[in-house]
PyMOL Python script that loads the backbone (N, CA, C, O; Angstrom):
from pymol import cmd

cmd.read_pdbstr("""\
ATOM      1  N   UNK A   1      -8.402   2.886  27.807  1.00  0.00           N
ATOM      2  CA  UNK A   1      -8.077   4.236  27.384  1.00  0.00           C
ATOM      3  C   UNK A   1      -7.031   4.818  28.328  1.00  0.00           C
ATOM      4  O   UNK A   1      -6.925   4.443  29.495  1.00  0.00           O
ATOM      5  N   UNK A   2      -6.268   5.744  27.772  1.00  0.00           N
ATOM      6  CA  UNK A   2      -5.256   6.418  28.580  1.00  0.00           C
ATOM      7  C   UNK A   2      -5.299   7.909  28.283  1.00  0.00           C
ATOM      8  O   UNK A   2      -5.738   8.333  27.214  1.00  0.00           O
ATOM      9  N   UNK A   3      -4.841   8.689  29.237  1.00  0.00           N
ATOM     10  CA  UNK A   3      -4.890  10.140  29.123  1.00  0.00           C
ATOM     11  C   UNK A   3      -3.561  10.692  28.615  1.00  0.00           C
ATOM     12  O   UNK A   3      -2.496  10.329  29.114  1.00  0.00           O
ATOM     13  N   UNK A   4      -3.636  11.567  27.623  1.00  0.00           N
ATOM     14  CA  UNK A   4      -2.454  12.216  27.065  1.00  0.00           C
ATOM     15  C   UNK A   4      -1.849  13.143  28.117  1.00  0.00           C
ATOM     16  O   UNK A   4      -2.557  13.945  28.725  1.00  0.00           O
ATOM     17  N   UNK A   5      -0.544  13.029  28.327  1.00  0.00           N
ATOM     18  CA  UNK A   5       0.106  13.852  29.346  1.00  0.00           C
ATOM     19  C   UNK A   5       0.300  15.298  28.919  1.00  0.00           C
ATOM     20  O   UNK A   5       0.667  16.132  29.747  1.00  0.00           O
ATOM     21  N   UNK A   6       0.066  15.621  27.652  1.00  0.00           N
ATOM     22  CA  UNK A   6       0.203  17.003  27.187  1.00  0.00           C
ATOM     23  C   UNK A   6      -1.138  17.720  27.207  1.00  0.00           C
ATOM     24  O   UNK A   6      -1.269  18.776  27.825  1.00  0.00           O
ATOM     25  N   UNK A   7      -2.139  17.152  26.531  1.00  0.00           N
ATOM     26  CA  UNK A   7      -3.421  17.857  26.377  1.00  0.00           C
ATOM     27  C   UNK A   7      -4.517  17.353  27.306  1.00  0.00           C
ATOM     28  O   UNK A   7      -5.555  18.001  27.443  1.00  0.00           O
ATOM     29  N   UNK A   8      -4.303  16.199  27.950  1.00  0.00           N
ATOM     30  CA  UNK A   8      -5.288  15.674  28.878  1.00  0.00           C
ATOM     31  C   UNK A   8      -6.427  14.902  28.241  1.00  0.00           C
ATOM     32  O   UNK A   8      -7.352  14.482  28.935  1.00  0.00           O
ATOM     33  N   UNK A   9      -6.374  14.705  26.918  1.00  0.00           N
ATOM     34  CA  UNK A   9      -7.425  13.968  26.216  1.00  0.00           C
ATOM     35  C   UNK A   9      -7.387  12.492  26.608  1.00  0.00           C
ATOM     36  O   UNK A   9      -6.328  11.865  26.574  1.00  0.00           O
ATOM     37  N   UNK A  10      -8.531  11.946  26.977  1.00  0.00           N
ATOM     38  CA  UNK A  10      -8.664  10.527  27.295  1.00  0.00           C
ATOM     39  C   UNK A  10      -9.112   9.830  26.017  1.00  0.00           C
ATOM     40  O   UNK A  10     -10.277   9.930  25.631  1.00  0.00           O
ATOM     41  N   UNK A  11      -8.198   9.128  25.360  1.00  0.00           N
ATOM     42  CA  UNK A  11      -8.421   8.654  23.996  1.00  0.00           C
ATOM     43  C   UNK A  11      -8.150   7.165  23.892  1.00  0.00           C
ATOM     44  O   UNK A  11      -7.156   6.671  24.424  1.00  0.00           O
ATOM     45  N   UNK A  12      -9.028   6.452  23.211  1.00  0.00           N
ATOM     46  CA  UNK A  12      -8.884   5.000  23.100  1.00  0.00           C
ATOM     47  C   UNK A  12      -7.715   4.587  22.200  1.00  0.00           C
ATOM     48  O   UNK A  12      -7.275   3.439  22.270  1.00  0.00           O
ATOM     49  N   UNK A  13      -7.205   5.481  21.367  1.00  0.00           N
ATOM     50  CA  UNK A  13      -6.052   5.167  20.516  1.00  0.00           C
ATOM     51  C   UNK A  13      -4.768   5.831  21.008  1.00  0.00           C
ATOM     52  O   UNK A  13      -3.844   6.048  20.225  1.00  0.00           O
ATOM     53  N   UNK A  14      -4.704   6.151  22.287  1.00  0.00           N
ATOM     54  CA  UNK A  14      -3.473   6.731  22.830  1.00  0.00           C
ATOM     55  C   UNK A  14      -2.349   5.694  22.724  1.00  0.00           C
ATOM     56  O   UNK A  14      -2.600   4.501  22.550  1.00  0.00           O
ATOM     57  N   UNK A  15      -1.120   6.171  22.832  1.00  0.00           N
ATOM     58  CA  UNK A  15       0.034   5.280  22.697  1.00  0.00           C
ATOM     59  C   UNK A  15       1.126   5.701  23.670  1.00  0.00           C
ATOM     60  O   UNK A  15       1.129   6.823  24.177  1.00  0.00           O
ATOM     61  N   UNK A  16       2.053   4.780  23.921  1.00  0.00           N
ATOM     62  CA  UNK A  16       3.176   5.056  24.805  1.00  0.00           C
ATOM     63  C   UNK A  16       4.457   5.208  23.999  1.00  0.00           C
ATOM     64  O   UNK A  16       4.655   4.555  22.975  1.00  0.00           O
ATOM     65  N   UNK A  17       5.315   6.084  24.489  1.00  0.00           N
ATOM     66  CA  UNK A  17       6.655   6.238  23.935  1.00  0.00           C
ATOM     67  C   UNK A  17       7.629   5.970  25.082  1.00  0.00           C
ATOM     68  O   UNK A  17       7.535   6.581  26.147  1.00  0.00           O
ATOM     69  N   UNK A  18       8.557   5.056  24.852  1.00  0.00           N
ATOM     70  CA  UNK A  18       9.574   4.743  25.851  1.00  0.00           C
ATOM     71  C   UNK A  18      10.897   5.332  25.376  1.00  0.00           C
ATOM     72  O   UNK A  18      11.347   5.047  24.266  1.00  0.00           O
ATOM     73  N   UNK A  19      11.515   6.149  26.215  1.00  0.00           N
ATOM     74  CA  UNK A  19      12.762   6.811  25.842  1.00  0.00           C
ATOM     75  C   UNK A  19      13.967   5.943  26.196  1.00  0.00           C
ATOM     76  O   UNK A  19      13.840   4.949  26.910  1.00  0.00           O
ATOM     77  N   UNK A  20      15.113   6.323  25.699  1.00  0.00           N
ATOM     78  CA  UNK A  20      16.352   5.591  25.969  1.00  0.00           C
ATOM     79  C   UNK A  20      16.636   5.549  27.468  1.00  0.00           C
ATOM     80  O   UNK A  20      17.185   4.569  27.970  1.00  0.00           O
ATOM     81  N   UNK A  21      16.267   6.600  28.175  1.00  0.00           N
ATOM     82  CA  UNK A  21      16.517   6.666  29.623  1.00  0.00           C
ATOM     83  C   UNK A  21      15.541   5.807  30.424  1.00  0.00           C
ATOM     84  O   UNK A  21      15.685   5.670  31.639  1.00  0.00           O
ATOM     85  N   UNK A  22      14.535   5.221  29.737  1.00  0.00           N
ATOM     86  CA  UNK A  22      13.578   4.358  30.403  1.00  0.00           C
ATOM     87  C   UNK A  22      12.274   5.042  30.792  1.00  0.00           C
ATOM     88  O   UNK A  22      11.370   4.392  31.316  1.00  0.00           O
ATOM     89  N   UNK A  23      12.165   6.331  30.545  1.00  0.00           N
ATOM     90  CA  UNK A  23      10.916   7.040  30.838  1.00  0.00           C
ATOM     91  C   UNK A  23       9.813   6.567  29.892  1.00  0.00           C
ATOM     92  O   UNK A  23      10.077   6.232  28.737  1.00  0.00           O
ATOM     93  N   UNK A  24       8.590   6.542  30.386  1.00  0.00           N
ATOM     94  CA  UNK A  24       7.435   6.151  29.582  1.00  0.00           C
ATOM     95  C   UNK A  24       6.470   7.338  29.549  1.00  0.00           C
ATOM     96  O   UNK A  24       6.102   7.884  30.589  1.00  0.00           O
ATOM     97  N   UNK A  25       6.070   7.726  28.340  1.00  0.00           N
ATOM     98  CA  UNK A  25       5.156   8.841  28.147  1.00  0.00           C
ATOM     99  C   UNK A  25       3.926   8.354  27.386  1.00  0.00           C
ATOM    100  O   UNK A  25       4.024   7.465  26.541  1.00  0.00           O
ATOM    101  N   UNK A  26       2.767   8.942  27.691  1.00  0.00           N
ATOM    102  CA  UNK A  26       1.518   8.589  27.027  1.00  0.00           C
ATOM    103  C   UNK A  26       0.991   9.802  26.272  1.00  0.00           C
ATOM    104  O   UNK A  26       0.897  10.900  26.819  1.00  0.00           O
ATOM    105  N   UNK A  27       0.646   9.582  24.992  1.00  0.00           N
ATOM    106  CA  UNK A  27       0.170  10.662  24.130  1.00  0.00           C
ATOM    107  C   UNK A  27      -1.043  10.192  23.341  1.00  0.00           C
ATOM    108  O   UNK A  27      -1.253   8.995  23.145  1.00  0.00           O
ATOM    109  N   UNK A  28      -1.843  11.167  22.890  1.00  0.00           N
ATOM    110  CA  UNK A  28      -2.991  10.848  22.036  1.00  0.00           C
ATOM    111  C   UNK A  28      -2.700  11.185  20.582  1.00  0.00           C
ATOM    112  O   UNK A  28      -3.501  10.856  19.707  1.00  0.00           O
ATOM    113  N   UNK A  29      -1.562  11.841  20.301  1.00  0.00           N
ATOM    114  CA  UNK A  29      -1.224  12.217  18.925  1.00  0.00           C
ATOM    115  C   UNK A  29       0.280  12.425  18.805  1.00  0.00           C
ATOM    116  O   UNK A  29       0.979  12.635  19.796  1.00  0.00           O
ATOM    117  N   UNK A  30       0.760  12.361  17.567  1.00  0.00           N
ATOM    118  CA  UNK A  30       2.177  12.653  17.331  1.00  0.00           C
ATOM    119  C   UNK A  30       2.470  14.116  17.649  1.00  0.00           C
ATOM    120  O   UNK A  30       3.563  14.453  18.104  1.00  0.00           O
ATOM    121  N   UNK A  31       1.496  14.974  17.410  1.00  0.00           N
ATOM    122  CA  UNK A  31       1.667  16.398  17.712  1.00  0.00           C
ATOM    123  C   UNK A  31       2.023  16.602  19.183  1.00  0.00           C
ATOM    124  O   UNK A  31       2.942  17.360  19.494  1.00  0.00           O
ATOM    125  N   UNK A  32       1.316  15.943  20.082  1.00  0.00           N
ATOM    126  CA  UNK A  32       1.605  16.069  21.511  1.00  0.00           C
ATOM    127  C   UNK A  32       2.957  15.441  21.858  1.00  0.00           C
ATOM    128  O   UNK A  32       3.696  15.974  22.686  1.00  0.00           O
ATOM    129  N   UNK A  33       3.279  14.306  21.225  1.00  0.00           N
ATOM    130  CA  UNK A  33       4.571  13.663  21.473  1.00  0.00           C
ATOM    131  C   UNK A  33       5.713  14.579  21.050  1.00  0.00           C
ATOM    132  O   UNK A  33       6.702  14.710  21.771  1.00  0.00           O
ATOM    133  N   UNK A  34       5.586  15.208  19.897  1.00  0.00           N
ATOM    134  CA  UNK A  34       6.615  16.139  19.412  1.00  0.00           C
ATOM    135  C   UNK A  34       6.727  17.324  20.364  1.00  0.00           C
ATOM    136  O   UNK A  34       7.829  17.749  20.711  1.00  0.00           O
ATOM    137  N   UNK A  35       5.590  17.849  20.780  1.00  0.00           N
ATOM    138  CA  UNK A  35       5.592  18.991  21.694  1.00  0.00           C
ATOM    139  C   UNK A  35       6.391  18.677  22.958  1.00  0.00           C
ATOM    140  O   UNK A  35       7.143  19.524  23.439  1.00  0.00           O
ATOM    141  N   UNK A  36       6.234  17.470  23.499  1.00  0.00           N
ATOM    142  CA  UNK A  36       6.885  17.113  24.753  1.00  0.00           C
ATOM    143  C   UNK A  36       8.325  16.623  24.565  1.00  0.00           C
ATOM    144  O   UNK A  36       9.186  16.931  25.390  1.00  0.00           O
ATOM    145  N   UNK A  37       8.603  15.866  23.494  1.00  0.00           N
ATOM    146  CA  UNK A  37       9.873  15.151  23.415  1.00  0.00           C
ATOM    147  C   UNK A  37      10.879  15.649  22.382  1.00  0.00           C
ATOM    148  O   UNK A  37      12.071  15.371  22.509  1.00  0.00           O
ATOM    149  N   UNK A  38      10.432  16.369  21.376  1.00  0.00           N
ATOM    150  CA  UNK A  38      11.345  16.754  20.291  1.00  0.00           C
ATOM    151  C   UNK A  38      12.415  17.734  20.775  1.00  0.00           C
ATOM    152  O   UNK A  38      12.133  18.634  21.566  1.00  0.00           O
ATOM    153  N   UNK A  39      13.642  17.548  20.294  1.00  0.00           N
ATOM    154  CA  UNK A  39      14.687  18.526  20.635  1.00  0.00           C
ATOM    155  C   UNK A  39      14.386  19.868  19.969  1.00  0.00           C
ATOM    156  O   UNK A  39      13.608  19.937  19.017  1.00  0.00           O
ATOM    157  N   UNK A  40      15.001  20.916  20.471  1.00  0.00           N
ATOM    158  CA  UNK A  40      14.796  22.269  19.952  1.00  0.00           C
ATOM    159  C   UNK A  40      16.072  22.729  19.257  1.00  0.00           C
ATOM    160  O   UNK A  40      17.170  22.571  19.791  1.00  0.00           O
ATOM    161  N   UNK A  41      15.922  23.298  18.065  1.00  0.00           N
ATOM    162  CA  UNK A  41      17.062  23.814  17.309  1.00  0.00           C
ATOM    163  C   UNK A  41      17.749  24.910  18.123  1.00  0.00           C
ATOM    164  O   UNK A  41      17.102  25.847  18.591  1.00  0.00           O
ATOM    165  N   UNK A  42      19.061  24.779  18.286  1.00  0.00           N
ATOM    166  CA  UNK A  42      19.809  25.740  19.092  1.00  0.00           C
ATOM    167  C   UNK A  42      20.043  27.064  18.380  1.00  0.00           C
ATOM    168  O   UNK A  42      20.582  27.996  18.977  1.00  0.00           O
ATOM    169  N   UNK A  43      19.648  27.163  17.114  1.00  0.00           N
ATOM    170  CA  UNK A  43      19.793  28.431  16.405  1.00  0.00           C
ATOM    171  C   UNK A  43      18.460  29.156  16.283  1.00  0.00           C
ATOM    172  O   UNK A  43      18.345  30.308  16.701  1.00  0.00           O
ATOM    173  N   UNK A  44      17.448  28.497  15.714  1.00  0.00           N
ATOM    174  CA  UNK A  44      16.180  29.199  15.445  1.00  0.00           C
ATOM    175  C   UNK A  44      15.084  28.878  16.455  1.00  0.00           C
ATOM    176  O   UNK A  44      14.064  29.567  16.486  1.00  0.00           O
ATOM    177  N   UNK A  45      15.268  27.855  17.274  1.00  0.00           N
ATOM    178  CA  UNK A  45      14.313  27.555  18.330  1.00  0.00           C
ATOM    179  C   UNK A  45      13.123  26.705  17.939  1.00  0.00           C
ATOM    180  O   UNK A  45      12.228  26.495  18.758  1.00  0.00           O
ATOM    181  N   UNK A  46      13.085  26.208  16.705  1.00  0.00           N
ATOM    182  CA  UNK A  46      11.962  25.382  16.259  1.00  0.00           C
ATOM    183  C   UNK A  46      12.094  23.962  16.828  1.00  0.00           C
ATOM    184  O   UNK A  46      13.204  23.487  17.069  1.00  0.00           O
ATOM    185  N   UNK A  47      10.963  23.294  17.037  1.00  0.00           N
ATOM    186  CA  UNK A  47      10.989  21.883  17.435  1.00  0.00           C
ATOM    187  C   UNK A  47      11.439  21.059  16.237  1.00  0.00           C
ATOM    188  O   UNK A  47      10.957  21.264  15.123  1.00  0.00           O
ATOM    189  N   UNK A  48      12.353  20.137  16.459  1.00  0.00           N
ATOM    190  CA  UNK A  48      12.896  19.317  15.375  1.00  0.00           C
ATOM    191  C   UNK A  48      12.085  18.031  15.297  1.00  0.00           C
ATOM    192  O   UNK A  48      12.249  17.135  16.126  1.00  0.00           O
ATOM    193  N   UNK A  49      11.206  17.941  14.296  1.00  0.00           N
ATOM    194  CA  UNK A  49      10.367  16.755  14.152  1.00  0.00           C
ATOM    195  C   UNK A  49      10.844  15.852  13.021  1.00  0.00           C
ATOM    196  O   UNK A  49      10.302  14.764  12.827  1.00  0.00           O
ATOM    197  N   UNK A  50      11.841  16.289  12.281  1.00  0.00           N
ATOM    198  CA  UNK A  50      12.407  15.485  11.192  1.00  0.00           C
ATOM    199  C   UNK A  50      13.776  14.961  11.584  1.00  0.00           C
ATOM    200  O   UNK A  50      14.054  14.730  12.761  1.00  0.00           O
ATOM    201  N   UNK A  51      14.624  14.775  10.587  1.00  0.00           N
ATOM    202  CA  UNK A  51      15.947  14.220  10.833  1.00  0.00           C
ATOM    203  C   UNK A  51      16.826  15.139  11.657  1.00  0.00           C
ATOM    204  O   UNK A  51      17.490  14.680  12.587  1.00  0.00           O
ATOM    205  N   UNK A  52      16.846  16.428  11.339  1.00  0.00           N
ATOM    206  CA  UNK A  52      17.688  17.348  12.073  1.00  0.00           C
ATOM    207  C   UNK A  52      19.166  17.051  11.860  1.00  0.00           C
ATOM    208  O   UNK A  52      19.533  16.160  11.093  1.00  0.00           O
ATOM    209  N   UNK A  53      20.001  17.811  12.550  1.00  0.00           N
ATOM    210  CA  UNK A  53      21.452  17.683  12.426  1.00  0.00           C
ATOM    211  C   UNK A  53      22.054  17.802  13.817  1.00  0.00           C
ATOM    212  O   UNK A  53      21.667  18.679  14.590  1.00  0.00           O
ATOM    213  N   UNK A  54      22.991  16.930  14.137  1.00  0.00           N
ATOM    214  CA  UNK A  54      23.707  17.030  15.400  1.00  0.00           C
ATOM    215  C   UNK A  54      25.162  17.362  15.106  1.00  0.00           C
ATOM    216  O   UNK A  54      25.823  16.652  14.348  1.00  0.00           O
ATOM    217  N   UNK A  55      25.659  18.434  15.701  1.00  0.00           N
ATOM    218  CA  UNK A  55      27.048  18.851  15.534  1.00  0.00           C
ATOM    219  C   UNK A  55      27.625  19.117  16.922  1.00  0.00           C
ATOM    220  O   UNK A  55      27.115  19.951  17.670  1.00  0.00           O
ATOM    221  N   UNK A  56      28.680  18.407  17.249  1.00  0.00           N
ATOM    222  CA  UNK A  56      29.348  18.582  18.550  1.00  0.00           C
ATOM    223  C   UNK A  56      28.365  18.463  19.719  1.00  0.00           C
ATOM    224  O   UNK A  56      28.467  19.202  20.698  1.00  0.00           O
ATOM    225  N   UNK A  57      27.418  17.535  19.612  1.00  0.00           N
ATOM    226  CA  UNK A  57      26.465  17.305  20.682  1.00  0.00           C
ATOM    227  C   UNK A  57      25.350  18.333  20.759  1.00  0.00           C
ATOM    228  O   UNK A  57      24.575  18.322  21.714  1.00  0.00           O
ATOM    229  N   UNK A  58      25.250  19.218  19.781  1.00  0.00           N
ATOM    230  CA  UNK A  58      24.208  20.247  19.730  1.00  0.00           C
ATOM    231  C   UNK A  58      23.253  19.919  18.593  1.00  0.00           C
ATOM    232  O   UNK A  58      23.682  19.418  17.554  1.00  0.00           O
ATOM    233  N   UNK A  59      21.964  20.196  18.775  1.00  0.00           N
ATOM    234  CA  UNK A  59      20.954  19.832  17.788  1.00  0.00           C
ATOM    235  C   UNK A  59      20.471  21.053  17.006  1.00  0.00           C
ATOM    236  O   UNK A  59      20.243  22.127  17.564  1.00  0.00           O
ATOM    237  N   UNK A  60      20.325  20.852  15.695  1.00  0.00           N
ATOM    238  CA  UNK A  60      19.858  21.894  14.793  1.00  0.00           C
ATOM    239  C   UNK A  60      18.833  21.294  13.844  1.00  0.00           C
ATOM    240  O   UNK A  60      18.860  20.094  13.571  1.00  0.00           O
ATOM    241  N   UNK A  61      17.927  22.134  13.338  1.00  0.00           N
ATOM    242  CA  UNK A  61      16.881  21.638  12.450  1.00  0.00           C
ATOM    243  C   UNK A  61      17.396  21.408  11.028  1.00  0.00           C
ATOM    244  O   UNK A  61      16.809  20.622  10.284  1.00  0.00           O
ATOM    245  N   UNK A  62      18.482  22.080  10.642  1.00  0.00           N
ATOM    246  CA  UNK A  62      18.991  21.971   9.273  1.00  0.00           C
ATOM    247  C   UNK A  62      20.466  22.373   9.215  1.00  0.00           C
ATOM    248  O   UNK A  62      21.031  22.870  10.189  1.00  0.00           O
ATOM    249  N   UNK A  63      21.068  22.148   8.055  1.00  0.00           N
ATOM    250  CA  UNK A  63      22.464  22.511   7.859  1.00  0.00           C
ATOM    251  C   UNK A  63      22.706  23.998   7.996  1.00  0.00           C
ATOM    252  O   UNK A  63      23.732  24.410   8.537  1.00  0.00           O
ATOM    253  N   UNK A  64      21.781  24.811   7.516  1.00  0.00           N
ATOM    254  CA  UNK A  64      21.941  26.269   7.614  1.00  0.00           C
ATOM    255  C   UNK A  64      22.101  26.707   9.068  1.00  0.00           C
ATOM    256  O   UNK A  64      22.998  27.488   9.386  1.00  0.00           O
ATOM    257  N   UNK A  65      21.238  26.210   9.948  1.00  0.00           N
ATOM    258  CA  UNK A  65      21.315  26.574  11.366  1.00  0.00           C
ATOM    259  C   UNK A  65      22.607  26.040  11.992  1.00  0.00           C
ATOM    260  O   UNK A  65      23.229  26.715  12.812  1.00  0.00           O
ATOM    261  N   UNK A  66      23.006  24.827  11.602  1.00  0.00           N
ATOM    262  CA  UNK A  66      24.248  24.262  12.134  1.00  0.00           C
ATOM    263  C   UNK A  66      25.443  25.109  11.720  1.00  0.00           C
ATOM    264  O   UNK A  66      26.326  25.380  12.534  1.00  0.00           O
ATOM    265  N   UNK A  67      25.473  25.527  10.458  1.00  0.00           N
ATOM    266  CA  UNK A  67      26.583  26.358   9.977  1.00  0.00           C
ATOM    267  C   UNK A  67      26.582  27.734  10.629  1.00  0.00           C
ATOM    268  O   UNK A  67      27.645  28.325  10.820  1.00  0.00           O
ATOM    269  N   UNK A  68      25.420  28.248  10.970  1.00  0.00           N
ATOM    270  CA  UNK A  68      25.314  29.564  11.592  1.00  0.00           C
ATOM    271  C   UNK A  68      25.921  29.592  12.990  1.00  0.00           C
ATOM    272  O   UNK A  68      26.455  30.615  13.418  1.00  0.00           O
ATOM    273  N   UNK A  69      25.840  28.473  13.701  1.00  0.00           N
ATOM    274  CA  UNK A  69      26.309  28.417  15.081  1.00  0.00           C
ATOM    275  C   UNK A  69      27.659  27.721  15.197  1.00  0.00           C
ATOM    276  O   UNK A  69      28.534  28.195  15.921  1.00  0.00           O
ATOM    277  N   UNK A  70      27.838  26.626  14.508  1.00  0.00           N
ATOM    278  CA  UNK A  70      29.060  25.823  14.570  1.00  0.00           C
ATOM    279  C   UNK A  70      29.834  26.005  13.269  1.00  0.00           C
ATOM    280  O   UNK A  70      29.869  25.096  12.440  1.00  0.00           O
ATOM    281  N   UNK A  71      30.440  27.144  13.085  1.00  0.00           N
ATOM    282  CA  UNK A  71      31.058  27.500  11.801  1.00  0.00           C
ATOM    283  C   UNK A  71      32.027  26.435  11.288  1.00  0.00           C
ATOM    284  O   UNK A  71      31.911  26.006  10.140  1.00  0.00           O
ATOM    285  N   UNK A  72      32.968  26.005  12.103  1.00  0.00           N
ATOM    286  CA  UNK A  72      33.984  25.052  11.629  1.00  0.00           C
ATOM    287  C   UNK A  72      33.395  23.676  11.345  1.00  0.00           C
ATOM    288  O   UNK A  72      33.499  23.185  10.221  1.00  0.00           O
ATOM    289  N   UNK A  73      32.782  23.048  12.334  1.00  0.00           N
ATOM    290  CA  UNK A  73      32.198  21.717  12.148  1.00  0.00           C
ATOM    291  C   UNK A  73      30.929  21.791  11.312  1.00  0.00           C
ATOM    292  O   UNK A  73      30.639  20.867  10.552  1.00  0.00           O
ATOM    293  N   UNK A  74      30.167  22.874  11.438  1.00  0.00           N
ATOM    294  CA  UNK A  74      28.935  23.045  10.679  1.00  0.00           C
ATOM    295  C   UNK A  74      29.173  23.146   9.188  1.00  0.00           C
ATOM    296  O   UNK A  74      28.288  22.834   8.391  1.00  0.00           O
ATOM    297  N   UNK A  75      30.374  23.582   8.804  1.00  0.00           N
ATOM    298  CA  UNK A  75      30.707  23.713   7.382  1.00  0.00           C
ATOM    299  C   UNK A  75      30.674  22.358   6.678  1.00  0.00           C
ATOM    300  O   UNK A  75      30.527  22.292   5.458  1.00  0.00           O
ATOM    301  N   UNK A  76      30.811  21.287   7.441  1.00  0.00           N
ATOM    302  CA  UNK A  76      30.794  19.931   6.875  1.00  0.00           C
ATOM    303  C   UNK A  76      29.372  19.440   6.595  1.00  0.00           C
ATOM    304  O   UNK A  76      29.190  18.459   5.874  1.00  0.00           O
ATOM    305  N   UNK A  77      28.389  20.093   7.143  1.00  0.00           N
ATOM    306  CA  UNK A  77      26.996  19.662   7.037  1.00  0.00           C
ATOM    307  C   UNK A  77      26.386  20.110   5.716  1.00  0.00           C
ATOM    308  O   UNK A  77      26.561  21.252   5.290  1.00  0.00           O
ATOM    309  N   UNK A  78      25.672  19.197   5.077  1.00  0.00           N
ATOM    310  CA  UNK A  78      24.944  19.498   3.846  1.00  0.00           C
ATOM    311  C   UNK A  78      23.487  19.121   4.044  1.00  0.00           C
ATOM    312  O   UNK A  78      23.189  18.086   4.639  1.00  0.00           O
ATOM    313  N   UNK A  79      22.580  19.947   3.554  1.00  0.00           N
ATOM    314  CA  UNK A  79      21.148  19.653   3.685  1.00  0.00           C
ATOM    315  C   UNK A  79      20.705  18.556   2.730  1.00  0.00           C
ATOM    316  O   UNK A  79      19.745  17.842   3.020  1.00  0.00           O
ATOM    317  N   UNK A  80      21.380  18.407   1.601  1.00  0.00           N
ATOM    318  CA  UNK A  80      21.045  17.382   0.623  1.00  0.00           C
ATOM    319  C   UNK A  80      22.334  16.793   0.065  1.00  0.00           C
ATOM    320  O   UNK A  80      23.343  17.486  -0.071  1.00  0.00           O
ATOM    321  N   UNK A  81      22.285  15.528  -0.250  1.00  0.00           N
ATOM    322  CA  UNK A  81      23.461  14.846  -0.770  1.00  0.00           C
ATOM    323  C   UNK A  81      23.198  14.436  -2.210  1.00  0.00           C
ATOM    324  O   UNK A  81      22.100  13.990  -2.542  1.00  0.00           O
ATOM    325  N   UNK A  82      24.186  14.581  -3.051  1.00  0.00           N
ATOM    326  CA  UNK A  82      24.053  14.153  -4.430  1.00  0.00           C
ATOM    327  C   UNK A  82      23.614  15.275  -5.359  1.00  0.00           C
ATOM    328  O   UNK A  82      23.440  16.423  -4.951  1.00  0.00           O
ATOM    329  N   UNK A  83      23.446  14.911  -6.591  1.00  0.00           N
ATOM    330  CA  UNK A  83      23.070  15.897  -7.613  1.00  0.00           C
ATOM    331  C   UNK A  83      21.558  16.069  -7.663  1.00  0.00           C
ATOM    332  O   UNK A  83      20.797  15.163  -7.321  1.00  0.00           O
ATOM    333  N   UNK A  84      21.152  17.232  -8.089  1.00  0.00           N
ATOM    334  CA  UNK A  84      19.727  17.484  -8.293  1.00  0.00           C
ATOM    335  C   UNK A  84      19.239  16.728  -9.510  1.00  0.00           C
ATOM    336  O   UNK A  84      19.993  16.555 -10.468  1.00  0.00           O
ATOM    337  N   UNK A  85      17.999  16.273  -9.498  1.00  0.00           N
ATOM    338  CA  UNK A  85      17.470  15.577 -10.682  1.00  0.00           C
ATOM    339  C   UNK A  85      17.385  16.532 -11.877  1.00  0.00           C
ATOM    340  O   UNK A  85      17.176  17.734 -11.715  1.00  0.00           O
ATOM    341  N   UNK A  86      17.545  15.988 -13.039  1.00  0.00           N
ATOM    342  CA  UNK A  86      17.507  16.799 -14.261  1.00  0.00           C
ATOM    343  C   UNK A  86      16.107  17.226 -14.614  1.00  0.00           C
ATOM    344  O   UNK A  86      15.905  17.914 -15.614  1.00  0.00           O
TER     345      UNK A  86
END
""", "prot")
cmd.dss("prot")
cmd.show_as("cartoon", "prot")
cmd.util.cbc("prot")
cmd.orient("prot")
């Protein structure tokens, strides 16, 4: 068993996450992993747990937030691609 570094729970199904920088983190849930590691939207401040958008090295949760902050480059961002289903 290992102890979650966020909540302190000692859990037999804990897991490790290794980052690109080589850091190793131990968590008991995805919720704790997101809390510790997820980037934060530079417009609305929400934790980005999905795909998100990166514009000019800045992270946003969606195209709307990217366009709100990065007007020129953000204008290229679309939240969905293609036509809507009929």
